[in-house]
N, C-alpha and C positions, 0 to 999 in steps of 0.2 A: 579189723586190724587196728592196733593202737596208733595214736598220733606219734609222729617222729619229731623229737625236739629239733628246733632250728629250721623247720620248714618255712617257706616264704609266706604261708598264711598266718597272719598275726592273730593271736587270740585276744578277745575282748572281754576283760573281766569287769570293766566299769567300776574300778575301785573307788572312784569318787562319788558314786551314786549309791546311797544306802538302800537296801531292800526295804520296801514298804510293808508294813503290817496292816492289812486292810480290815476295817470293821465290817461285819456282815450287815446288810441293809435292814434286816427285820428285827423289830423290837424283841429284846430278851433272848436272842438266838446266837449271840456271838461266840459263846463257849460250846456250842453243839459240835458234834463230829461232822466231818466233811460230807458224808453220805446223807445225813439228816438235813444239813443245810441245802444240799443239792436238791433233795426232794421238796423242801419248803420253797426253794427257788422255782420249782415247776408250778407250784400252787399260786404263789404270790409273784406279781410282776415286779422285777427288780427296779424298774424305772419309776413306777407309781408307788410301789410298796404295798399294793392292794390286790384284791382278787375278786372276781365274779364267779362264784361257785353256783352251779346249777344242781339243785337238790331234787333227785328223782327217786329217793329211797323210801317213799311213803308206803309203798306196798308191803313192806316187811311186817307191818302191824295192822294196816287197814285195807289191804287188798287193792283192787284196781281203782285208785282215786280218779276222780274226774280229770281228764286231760292226760292220764297215764294208762288208759285202757289199752292202747297200742303204742308202746314206746318206739317201735321201729318206724311207725308212721309219724307220730307227733313229736318225738324227742330227738331222733337222729338229725333232723334238719337244724335243730338249735345248737347241737354240739360244737360246730365250728366257732360259735360266738362266745362260748364259755371258756374261762381259764381252766376250770376244773369240773369234773363230773363227780357228784356224790351219789353213790348207789350201792346196791348189794352185789354179792358175787354171782348170784343167779342171773341177774340182769346183765352183768358184765360179760359173763360167758355166753349168754344166749342172744344178746342183742348188739352189743358194742363191737364194731369191727376191730380186730386185733392190730390193724395197721394204724389205729388212731395215735396221734401224738399228744392227746390231751392227758393231763395228769388225772389220776384217779384217787378219790378219797373213798375208802371202802367202809361201809357199815359193818361193824364186827360185833355189836351187841344185839340181843334179841331174846325171844323166848315167850312173849305174850302177845295177844292180839287186843283189839279194841273191845273184845267181849270179856276181857279179864282186867286185872290190875296191871296197868302198864309199867309200873315201876319195878315189877318183879322180873327183871332181866338178868341174863348171864352173858358171858363171852360166848359168842356163837360161831366164831371162826378161828381156826388154828393159825398161829403165826406163820407156819410153813405155807399155808395157802395164800396168805397175804404176800409173802415173798414170791411165791410161784406166780402170782398175778401181777407182780411188779408195781404194786400200788405206791402212791406218794404219801399217803397217810391213812390211819385207821380212826374211825369215828365211834365213840362210845357214849351212850346216853347216861347222864348223871342226874339223879332226882334228889336235889337238895331239899330237905323238908318233906319228902315223900315217904310213903309207908315203908319202902325198901331202900331208904337212903343209903345205909351202910353198905348193903350189897352192891349198889350201883357205883359207889365210890371205890370199893375194892375192885370191881370190874375194871374201872378206869386205871387204877394203879397197876393192875396186872398187865393191861395193855401197854402202859408206859414202860414197865419193866421189859416186856417182850420186845417192844419197838426199839427201845434204847439199845438192846442187845444187837439188833440188826439194822439200826440206822433208819427206822421208820417212825415218823412223828405220830403222836396221838392227838386227835381233836376231841376235846371234851364238849359234849352237847348238853347244855343245861335245859332240862325239861321243867315246866311249870305246871304243878297240879291245879285242879279246879278250885281248890280252897286257898290258894296262895295269892298274895298281893303282888301284882307285877309293878314294882317300883324300884328305884335306884338302890335303895337299901338292900332289898332282896338280891338284886343282881350283883351288887358289890360282894355280898357274901358268897354267892354261888360261883362266880367267876374266880374270885380270889382263892377259894378252896381248891378248885380244879388246877389253878396255876401252881399253888403251893405244893400240891401233891404230884406235880411233874408234867401235866399236859403241856404240849408245846404250843398249842393255841386253843382258843375257846370260842364256841358258838353260843350266842345268847340273844335275847330280845332287846329291841330298842325301846326306850321310854322317853317321852318328850321332856321330862323334868330331871335335870341333873345327870343325864347320861354321860357327860364328860367325866363325872366322878367315877363311873364304872370303868371306863377305859383307862383313866389315870391310875386307879388303884390296882389294876391288873398288870402284872409284870410281863405278860406275853400278849401277842396280838389277839384281838377280838374281831370276829366277823358276826354280823347280825343275821338272824333268821328272818325270812320274809313273812312267815306266819300265814294266816288265812287270807284269802283273796280280798283285796280292797281296790278301790278305783285306781287306775293307772297313775294319775297325777299324784295321788296320796302315797302310792308305793315309791314313786320316784323321789318325792319329798322326804320320805322316811330314810331312803338310802342316802340322800344328800346330807341330811342333818346328822346321820350316824357317822359318815366318814369325816365330815367337818368337825365332829366332836371326838375324833380319835379312833374310830373303828377302822380296821384294816381291810374292809370289804364287806361283801354280802354273800349269804348262801340262800338264794331265793329259789323257790319252786313254784308254788301255786300262783304267785303274782307274775310269773313269767308264762308258764305253760297253760294257765287258764285265762290269759289275756285274750282280747279279741284278735290281736295279731302278735303271736308269741315272738316271732323273729324281730319285729319292730320293737317290741318291749325289751328284749335282752340287749339290743343295740343301744336303746335309750339308757338302760341301766349301766351299760359300759361307759357311756359318755359321762354319766354322773360320777361313777366310781373312779375311773382312770383319768378323766379330763377335767374333773371338778365343774362340770356343766351344771347350771342351775336347773332346778326341777321344771321350771317353766319352759326353758329352752329345750330340755330333754323331751318334754311332753310335745313340743312342736315337732321335734325330730320324729317322735313316735307317730304322730298323726300324719306327717308327710310320708313316712315309709309305709304306714298302713294304707293310705289312700293310693299310693303308687302301686302297691301290690294288688289292690282291688281294681 
């Protein structure tokens, strides 16, 4: 029933208070649609502006990676401590409880295994399935300088087009071939191309020299890949230096689930990423949690 004029309940229009136009907290994302911002806000913590993604999608090209032989046993206990799970639709449907509140970044590129040329990928998931699975972003591998560079870039742009249509961000994952130099010059090239062609955020590798030029020259957020397993203190130092030099978080897999104490490790990584804890203090936290568990 409509309000009746002249009722005793005074309306408050706050005519002296201008409505504020709030900028979105995430780099390069202010002009995105509401739905896409909402999904990015599930991936990135609005307070710290960063994310701890747990990458468990390795099996899509290399099978049961060490530590991922039984995801129900090894990975589900880690899920509560991650901001985001990055995985495949097969694992999502078969392993992850549907009542989870964790955001999901879905691997949507694929087509080759470690037995073949890895850069020869295609889009392997239909956008309708990504929508059906209620994912927060789609991840596509991009092989700048690889044998199938052009095809992988087109894969990414197709995902961007489909995702933009339905408000789902695209994560461009920069892959590095065996013959490529892992330096800031290469990563500036790879990340900038992905951002220029529409990726809403980019995953790349950390390099000790001039990494801040990589994050500065990329107009969208960058998260770093954990890469191969390294000692826990070294992994924490890598995460620390990356976020201090402009990265918006990490997407770690093996350096978490292959650690001696994976739960202690992901908690230590969170302390570095979200609380700016030093690598040394985070390593002390890791050791105290590891010892307590044992």
